[in-house]
C-alpha positions as CSV (number, residue, x, y, z in Angstrom):
1,M,-65.2,18.9,31.9
2,K,-62.6,19.9,29.3
3,S,-61.7,17.6,26.5
4,T,-58.0,16.7,26.0
5,V,-56.3,18.0,22.9
6,Y,-53.6,15.7,21.5
7,S,-50.8,17.1,19.3
8,I,-48.0,15.6,17.3
9,P,-45.0,15.0,19.5
10,E,-41.9,17.2,18.8
11,S,-38.5,15.7,18.3
12,A,-36.0,16.0,21.0
13,S,-33.1,15.9,18.6
14,A,-31.7,18.8,16.5
15,P,-32.8,19.0,12.8
16,I,-30.5,17.3,10.3
17,K,-27.9,19.7,8.8
18,V,-27.8,19.6,5.0
19,Y,-24.4,20.5,3.6
20,K,-23.9,22.6,0.5
21,K,-22.5,20.9,-2.6
22,R,-18.9,21.8,-3.3
23,G,-16.7,21.4,-6.4
24,R,-17.5,21.3,-10.1
25,K,-21.0,20.5,-11.1
26,G,-20.6,19.4,-14.6
27,T,-18.3,18.4,-17.4
28,S,-18.1,21.6,-19.4
29,I,-14.3,22.0,-18.9
30,R,-13.6,18.4,-19.9
31,D,-15.8,18.8,-23.0
32,A,-14.0,22.0,-24.0
33,F,-10.6,20.4,-23.7
34,Q,-11.7,17.3,-25.7
35,N,-13.0,19.5,-28.6
36,I,-10.0,21.8,-29.1
37,P,-9.1,21.7,-32.8
38,V,-5.8,20.0,-33.7
39,G,-3.1,21.9,-35.5
40,I,-1.9,25.5,-35.5
41,D,-3.7,26.1,-38.8
42,N,-7.0,25.3,-37.1
43,A,-6.4,27.6,-34.1
44,V,-9.6,29.3,-32.8
45,P,-9.9,32.5,-30.8
46,A,-9.8,31.6,-27.1
47,A,-12.4,34.0,-25.7
48,P,-15.4,33.0,-28.0
49,Y,-14.3,29.3,-27.6
50,A,-14.5,29.6,-23.8
51,A,-17.8,31.4,-24.0
52,E,-19.2,28.7,-26.2
53,Y,-18.5,26.0,-23.6
54,K,-19.5,28.3,-20.7
55,I,-16.1,28.2,-19.0
56,A,-13.7,30.9,-17.8
57,L,-10.8,31.9,-20.0
58,V,-8.5,31.3,-17.0
59,S,-9.5,27.6,-16.8
60,L,-8.8,27.3,-20.5
61,Q,-5.3,28.6,-19.8
62,Q,-4.7,26.1,-17.0
63,T,-3.9,23.2,-19.3
64,R,-1.8,21.2,-16.8
65,R,-4.7,21.2,-14.3
66,H,-7.6,20.4,-16.6
67,D,-6.2,18.5,-19.5
68,N,-6.0,14.7,-19.0
69,E,-2.7,13.0,-19.4
70,S,-4.4,10.4,-21.7
71,L,-5.6,13.2,-24.0
72,R,-2.1,14.8,-24.1
73,T,-0.5,11.6,-25.2
74,S,-3.3,10.4,-27.6
75,I,-4.4,13.7,-29.2
76,G,-1.7,16.2,-28.3
77,K,-0.7,19.0,-26.0
78,V,-2.9,22.2,-25.7
79,H,-1.4,25.6,-26.6
80,V,-2.9,29.0,-25.6
81,R,-0.9,31.7,-27.2
82,R,-1.4,35.3,-28.3
83,N,-1.3,36.0,-32.1
84,K,1.3,38.6,-32.6
85,E,-0.4,40.1,-35.7
86,T,-3.9,40.5,-34.3
87,G,-3.2,40.5,-30.6
88,E,-5.9,37.9,-30.0
89,L,-5.5,34.9,-27.7
90,M,-5.7,31.7,-29.8
91,V,-6.1,28.0,-28.7
92,W,-5.2,24.8,-30.5
93,R,-4.0,21.3,-29.8
94,E,-0.6,20.1,-31.1
95,S,-0.8,16.9,-33.0
96,A,0.2,13.8,-31.0
97,P,3.7,12.5,-31.5
98,V,3.8,9.3,-33.6
99,T,5.2,6.4,-31.7
């Protein structure tokens, strides 16, 4: 006589599908925009600044998309312009208007 071998029952339902995470996974762009120096005299080169915060230079140029309205009114508007003398892209934040 043979002995009966029992096994773990298999599930009749399909395995659960795990979705990939989408969107931004951090605050590096927000941190970069908060720490932009104020005043044209304190302007810094944009490429090394973007590399320091590990963001793309293109995202630094998209100020309307990434800069908060509260930061624009409290600290000032961000400018990304090319220096005509050196040809280098510079970034600075305009000082906030006094109200």
